[in-house]
N, C-alpha and C positions, 0 to 999 in steps of 0.2 A: 469945240468938240463938238459941235454942232450937229446934231441928226434930221433931216427929214422922218415928218412920219411916220410912211411908207418903207420902212427900214424896221420899224419896231416890232414887226412882223418876223421880218429875221431872225432879232436877235431871242425870239421865243420859241420860234421854230428849233430853237438851237437848244433850247434850254429843256433839261432833263428830257433827253433822249428825242428831241423834235418831236415829243406829244406832249406831253405836263407843257401846261402855261401855253398852248397856243393862244386861248381865245382873249386870256387877260392881254399877251402882246397885242392885240390885234384892235383891242379897244383902245390902247396908251398910244397906237401909231393914230387910231381915228380920231382920237382926242386930239395929241401933239397937232397933226394937222387941222386940225378948225380951232390953233392958238398959234398964230405965228408973230409970234411979237416976242419982244427982248425978255418978260419975264418968263415965254418957257423955254426960250432958249437957254437961260439962265439953271431954269429947274432942268434940264436935260443934260446940261455940261456937270452941272453938283449928282444924278442919278449916275453919269458913268463913272465919274472919275470914283462915287461909292463903288458901284460894281464893282471898274477891276480892281480898288485897293482893298476892298473886302477878300475878294477875293486870290490875291497876293497873300494877302495875312490868314487865311482858311491853308492855303497851300502850304505854309511856313510852320502851321501851328502842329503838323507831327515830325517836325524836327529838320525836314530836310525837303525843298525842293522838288519833286521829281520831274524830268522830263515833261513825262505823262500831264503834269499839271502845265505846265509852261503852253505844250500841245493846245490845251482846252480852252485857255485864255487865247489865245492863238487864232482859234477857229472860231472862235468869240470874237474877233475883232475882225477875220473873211468875213462872216454871216451880216456882221454892221457894215461890209463894206468902208472900212473907214479908209478917208483920206489921209497921205505921209503924217501930213501933223496931228491930224485926231489919232493915228496910230502910236506917233510917238510921246501924244500926252495918257494914253493907255498903257501904252508901258509903262512909262512913269506912277503911274498909279499902283500900277501894279506891283513895282518894285519899293513906292511909298510903304505900301500895306506889309512887306516880309521885313520891314525895320522893328527894330526891338522895340520902338519908342511910338509903334504908332498907336495914334490916341479912336482907337474905335468908338467908342461912345461917342468922338464930338465928329466924328463921320456920320454915324446912323442916326445921331439926333439932329443933321443939317439935312439928312435925308427926310426926315423924317417931319420936319419942320417944311419941304417941301413940298411935300404929298399928302399935306392937311385935306382928307374927305375923298382921298384917290387911295382904300385899299388892293384894288386891283394892282395899282402899280406896288405896291410894297410887295404884294403878294408872288409879284415877276421877279422881286428882287431875291427874298428869298428862297425862289425855287433855281436861281443860277444858283447862289451860293450851296444850297444842301449838291445840287448836282457836282459840285469843286468835292466839297466833305467826301463823298459817295466815288470820288473819282480814280481812286487805288484800289477796290474796292474791299475797303475796311473801314472801320467810324474810327479815329481814336477819341477818345473822354475829350483831347482839348478842342477836338472840332467840333465835339456837341455843346461844351460850353460856352463857345462862342457862335453857335447857331440858336440856343437861349439867350443870351445877350440880346442879339438882333431880334428876337420875337421878343422880347420884355419890353425893349426903348418901340418898335412897329406893331406894338397890340397883339402878340400874335402868341399864345398860351405855348407854355411846353408841350401838351397833348396834341394844339394843333401843328407845331414842327415833328413829333412824334411822327403823326399821321400822315406829312409831308415823308418824312424819310422813309414809315414801310411803304407807303403806296409807290413811291420812285424806285426799291430794289422789288418789289410785286413787278413795275413796270420791265427791268432789265431782264430779269430772273425770266419773266414769260416771251422775251424776245430776241433771249440768247441764241446766237450764229443765224441770226437774219429769222429765227422761224417766230410764231405765231402761236405759244402752247404756250396755255395758263391751268396754274391749279388752282383748284375750289379756293385754297386759304387765299392765294397772289389777288382772283376774283374775289373776294370778299373785300381784301384792303380796297382796290383801286373802286370797287361801287361804297366802300363807308359801311359795311353791314356786319355783323355780328357775325359769331359761330353758330347760335342760337336763331337766328333771323329766318323768320316764316317765308311763304312762298310771295306771300303777303307783301312782305316789308321789302324784300328782294326788288320787288317790280315794280315800287313805290322811288326805291332809291335809286332804282334804272332808269325812271322816266322823268324822274329830278334830274339826272345827269345829263340825260337825251335833252333834259329843254332851256338845259343851260349849252348845249354845247352843237346839237346839232346844224350843220351847214345854211339849212334852209330856212331856219330861223334865221341866220345871220346873213343870208341874201336879203331880206325883207329889212333887214336893218340896217344896211345900205353899202356893206363891207364890201372891202377892193377883192376879187377873185383870189390873188395869193394868198389872202387872208383864211379865207374859206377852203382852198386845198389844206390848211395846216389843221382847222378843225375837225377835216374830213379824220385824219389821225386819232384828234382824240376821240372822235366820237366812233372809230373803229373801234379801240381799246376800250370802251363801254359797251358796246356792243360784246366784242369778244369775254368781257365777263360777264356778262348778264347771260349768254350761252350757256356758259362753262355751269354758269347756276341753278339755272331754272331746268 
């Protein structure tokens, strides 16, 4: 189920409402394009198996896999432009994840071993799983437990998982109905600042976020144009949050 590095941008454009995680995907795609050898392909295959099997596991956690859950997985396959064989493998992985005897720890540990030193890859994986957990508009305790376990194996604290969940919810709320209306509460979540943060702290958080995601900086790093377009969406979200607070 090997995938060319340039398609990783599509994966992250899909992740978290096509905004969150964009830059992570760009970095991953760039990284895999520079490592065209068998070990890299094996890592990609392991990553994709983990991605779809854990998606299936989280979808099943609430009791019933809904049509919406399946549509989300299919949309991800479409974004990755999987060929027939790769799509079958992804579908089988999703089915494996729904099984009662699915070994979450084993799958995540394999992913961990294949992503040593690549926290960006791990975060992208977590972000995709968070989207599945929030896909039905609610968050079950069983889904939170799974996300915490994933975080534990991949060195993400519970507070980091909680923050990612809150940021994702904030993004969804601010873009409901295709609009871009954001409350101050959601803006703080996106910038990662507290309710008592002063103007200086808010501006510092804004600059830090923009330094990581501004398209001009990515162009300087030689990333492809499709990656830059995705980055613009993230930068717009950050700008919207800052405008709301300032």
